[in-house]
C-alpha positions, 0 to 999 in steps of 0.5 A: 275201121269202118268208123270216121274215128281215128282213134280217141283222144286219149291215145299216143297214137299219131298220124300224119297227113298228106302234103295235099289234104292235111287236116288241122282239126285232128288232134288231142290234148296231152297234159295241159298242152295242146300236142302237135308235131313236125315232120318234113315241114308238115303239121301233124296233129294227133286224133281227136274226136272229130270224124272226117271224109275227104274223098281222096281215096276211092275211085268211082268214075261213073254216075251208075248206083254203087259202093265204093269204100273210102278212108272213112267206109263204104258209101252208096254213090246214087248218081254221083261220082268221085271227080278228080278234074280241073272242073271239079271243085276240091280241097285236094285232088278229088271230091264227090260230084252229084248231078240230077237227084244224086244221094250220097249215103254212109253205109255205116254209123257213127256210135258217137252221135254227132253234135256239128257236121261241116260240109264244103260244097261248090259248083262244078265246072260252069253250072247253075245253082242247085239245091242240097240237104243233110239227112240223118238216120239213128235207126241204121238206115231205116229212115232218115230226118232232115237236118237243118234247112236246104241249102243253094250252091251258087258259086265256084269257090267252095263253102262250108255249110254247117248243121247242128245235130246234138245227138248222141248213139249210132248215127249214120248221114246222107246227102241229097241233091233236091233240086233234079236239074243237070247241073252238077254238085262237088261235096267235100271234106265232110267232117262230123263232131262227135256229141259233147265235143263241140257247140259251146263249152267243154272237152277236149279235141278241135275247138272252133273260133268264130271272128267277128266282122259283123260289127263293122271291124274293117271300118275306117282305118281298122282291120280286125279280120283274120282274112279279107280278100279285095277287102271282104272279110268271108267266111271261111279263110282262103286259102284254106286252112288245111293248106296250112303247114307248120311253117306257114307265115302268119301274113299267109292270110289278109288281115290284121288278125291272121297270125292269130288264125294261122296259130290257132288252125296250127294247133289243130282247131279250126276258124271262121269269120261272121261276114258283114252280113252274118247274124250273132244269134243264139239256138238259131238252128237256121242259122249256120253260123248259130253261136251254138256251133262255136266253142269261143266268139272273138270281136275285135274293136265292134264299132256297131252297136250290138240290137238287144237280140245280139246282147241276149245271144252273146250273154246266153252263148257265154252263160251256157259254156261259151268263150267270148273273147273282148277287145276294145280300144280307146276312146273316141275311136268311132272309125264308122262316125256313127257316134258309138266308138268300142268302149262304150259299145261294149259298156252298152252291151254290159249295162243296157241288155234284158237279162242282168247288169254287169254280168262279167264284173268290169267296164270299160274307162274312157281313156287312152294310154300308151305304154309298156308295162310288166306290171303282171299280177303276181303271186299267181303263177299257175294262173292259165292265161299268164302261165299257159301252155303257151309261154309266161306273160311278163310284159304287154305294149298299149298304143293307144288304149283304155283301162279297166275298172273292176266291180267283184261285188257284181261279178266274185270271179273277175281278175285283173291280170295286167296293170298300169306302170306305177300302180297297185295290182287293185281294181282300177287301172286294169289292161286285160281281165278275165271272169266266168259267167253261168258255165262260160268264160270271158276274157277282156283286153282294152287295145286292138294294137297288140294282137296286130300283126300288120298283114292287113289291106293296104293304106291301113295304119297298122301296128305290127305287135303279135310277135312283140313281148308276151303278145303272142303267148297272151292271146294263144293262153287267153284263146285255149283257156276260153275254149277250156283247153288250157 
């Protein structure tokens, strides 16, 4: 085949990845569940509407201009080669290496357009910083247009550059090193999501989850991130997601939400962190982590109040098809002592924005409860969050959490899912709920303990609860429902 495409999603064909470079991004949906299998302990998933090139199969040892056949098709390497030395930065055994004004060009088209393109990049050896750009052509290479902004590579560690394309039809790409210096650049794992399968909404295929760390999620005793090497949550968790297998422990990464992130990767999805230096935007093409590049935004116990612009971005993201996973904690849980705790911050988002008052139909009570409850919604055995593909929900535990009050008048779609023990299943004493807003979806739970796996930074007081009761099924079902893939 001369395409990145291995097969369409509604196919029964399965292929298996080497232990060196498992690509957890490709999978299919069968019925109402994500199809995955294991072979000798490796994650194996069915192909999807996502295309990739990892440079593992080609051989090109010289910088001279020439084409090489890779697993995806023929590529032209101009002042570039395929490197496998210890100084080449790579995910697996090989990556592309460029110098001077080198160019990597696809000699073929992807016929399904492109929604998002992600590329791993790093400096070769001890070389100094360099710059590069992604360009695309919709006319078979006759002319090219730059995608996004110029990327500066300044680290020897692999980082991900993300480009929003959102174009249908035939498309091909080339990567241009633009600084003209002798500093060398490594490129690896080019991933193209077909147009219509990413960026905030429907469709089957790989889903992208963004876990927020920009709102003080590690302040004080908090640890609500999927990975924080050296107490610094970085965009791409390490070790890389491609090294995760079916037997990988949930504590493979360091963060109280690491088991959650690992579970999503095992289902064939990708996860990233929005670091403390990141920006919450929607529709900003210059921001590689703009919410339009993701399907689900997870915010666990924010401790910094959202700005007016951030509130608008979040609400527009949901309204246009995105999924928002909201997690709060009990009242008086201000971990950074700025005068705002997570219940107040979430209520401020919903009541003090420029778009709509109470968009989701609920508010967080300033309460503090600790209990285990089996008061799960009755009479609805097909609810995808409580009875989804990841299991049935029968019990949940709070260790100091708040409660919710629902307001169906503000949003008729709001639905309570679990209540405090001993209370009627109505609009009060709710512990988690769901709603739709525009073409998007929202799920909220008002305690941060149930998804805690205990693997956070040393000396933090954590509750290892991810594997207790029905917590894993509840939060995985909710995650897939938000991604519109129950």
